[in-house]
C-alpha positions as CSV (number, residue, x, y, z in Angstrom):
1,M,0.0,-14.5,-5.5
2,P,0.8,-10.9,-6.8
3,Y,-1.3,-8.4,-8.3
4,D,-2.2,-7.9,-11.8
5,R,-4.9,-5.3,-11.4
6,R,-6.0,-2.6,-8.3
7,S,-9.3,-4.7,-8.3
8,E,-7.3,-7.5,-7.2
9,L,-6.2,-6.1,-4.4
10,P,-8.0,-6.3,-0.4
11,D,-11.2,-4.7,0.8
12,S,-8.3,-3.3,3.3
13,V,-6.5,-1.6,0.7
14,K,-9.4,-1.1,-2.3
15,D,-12.0,0.7,0.6
16,N,-9.4,3.2,1.7
17,L,-6.7,4.1,-0.3
18,P,-6.5,6.8,-3.5
19,D,-5.7,5.1,-6.8
20,H,-2.2,6.7,-7.5
21,A,-1.2,5.1,-3.0
22,Q,-3.1,2.0,-4.6
23,D,-1.2,1.6,-7.4
24,I,2.5,1.9,-4.2
25,Y,0.7,-0.4,-3.0
26,K,0.5,-3.4,-5.6
27,E,4.0,-2.7,-7.2
28,A,5.9,-2.7,-3.9
29,F,3.5,-6.4,-3.0
30,N,4.7,-7.7,-6.5
31,S,8.4,-6.4,-5.6
32,A,8.1,-7.9,-2.2
33,W,6.7,-11.1,-3.2
34,D,9.5,-11.9,-5.6
35,Q,12.2,-10.6,-3.2
36,Y,11.2,-12.9,-0.2
37,D,10.0,-15.9,-1.7
38,H,6.5,-15.5,-1.7
39,D,5.9,-14.2,1.6
40,E,2.9,-12.4,1.9
41,A,2.8,-11.7,5.3
42,R,5.9,-9.6,4.7
43,S,4.8,-8.4,0.8
44,H,2.3,-6.7,2.9
45,R,4.0,-5.2,5.3
46,V,6.5,-3.8,2.3
47,A,3.9,-2.4,0.7
48,W,2.1,-0.4,3.4
49,G,6.0,1.0,4.3
50,A,5.8,1.7,1.4
51,V,2.4,3.3,0.9
52,K,3.3,5.8,3.8
53,E,6.5,7.1,3.1
54,K,4.1,8.8,0.4
55,Y,0.9,9.2,2.5
56,H,-0.9,9.4,5.7
57,K,-4.4,9.7,7.2
58,N,-5.4,13.1,8.9
59,K,-7.4,13.9,11.3
60,E,-10.4,13.0,9.6
61,G,-9.0,9.5,9.1
62,D,-8.5,9.9,5.4
63,W,-4.8,8.6,3.2
64,V,-4.2,12.2,2.2
65,Q,-0.7,12.1,-0.5
66,G,2.2,14.2,1.8
67,K,4.2,14.1,5.0
68,S,2.1,14.0,8.5
69,D,0.7,16.8,10.3
70,D,3.2,15.6,12.9
71,A,6.7,15.1,11.0
């Protein structure tokens, strides 16, 4: 179930991540989907991990680009 466009992403992704982060999620999920033999749960974990490489939640709970203040 790879994603062709952002509009197909789960609501938890669409409703929380900025557009660029959604693109990262989509591409990482699709790659993991192929790499890990269509393991959906693992693909979602890989996708969130890829997002967290470039984005973090700020104190207000919004996803923003850059390193965490804690890092």
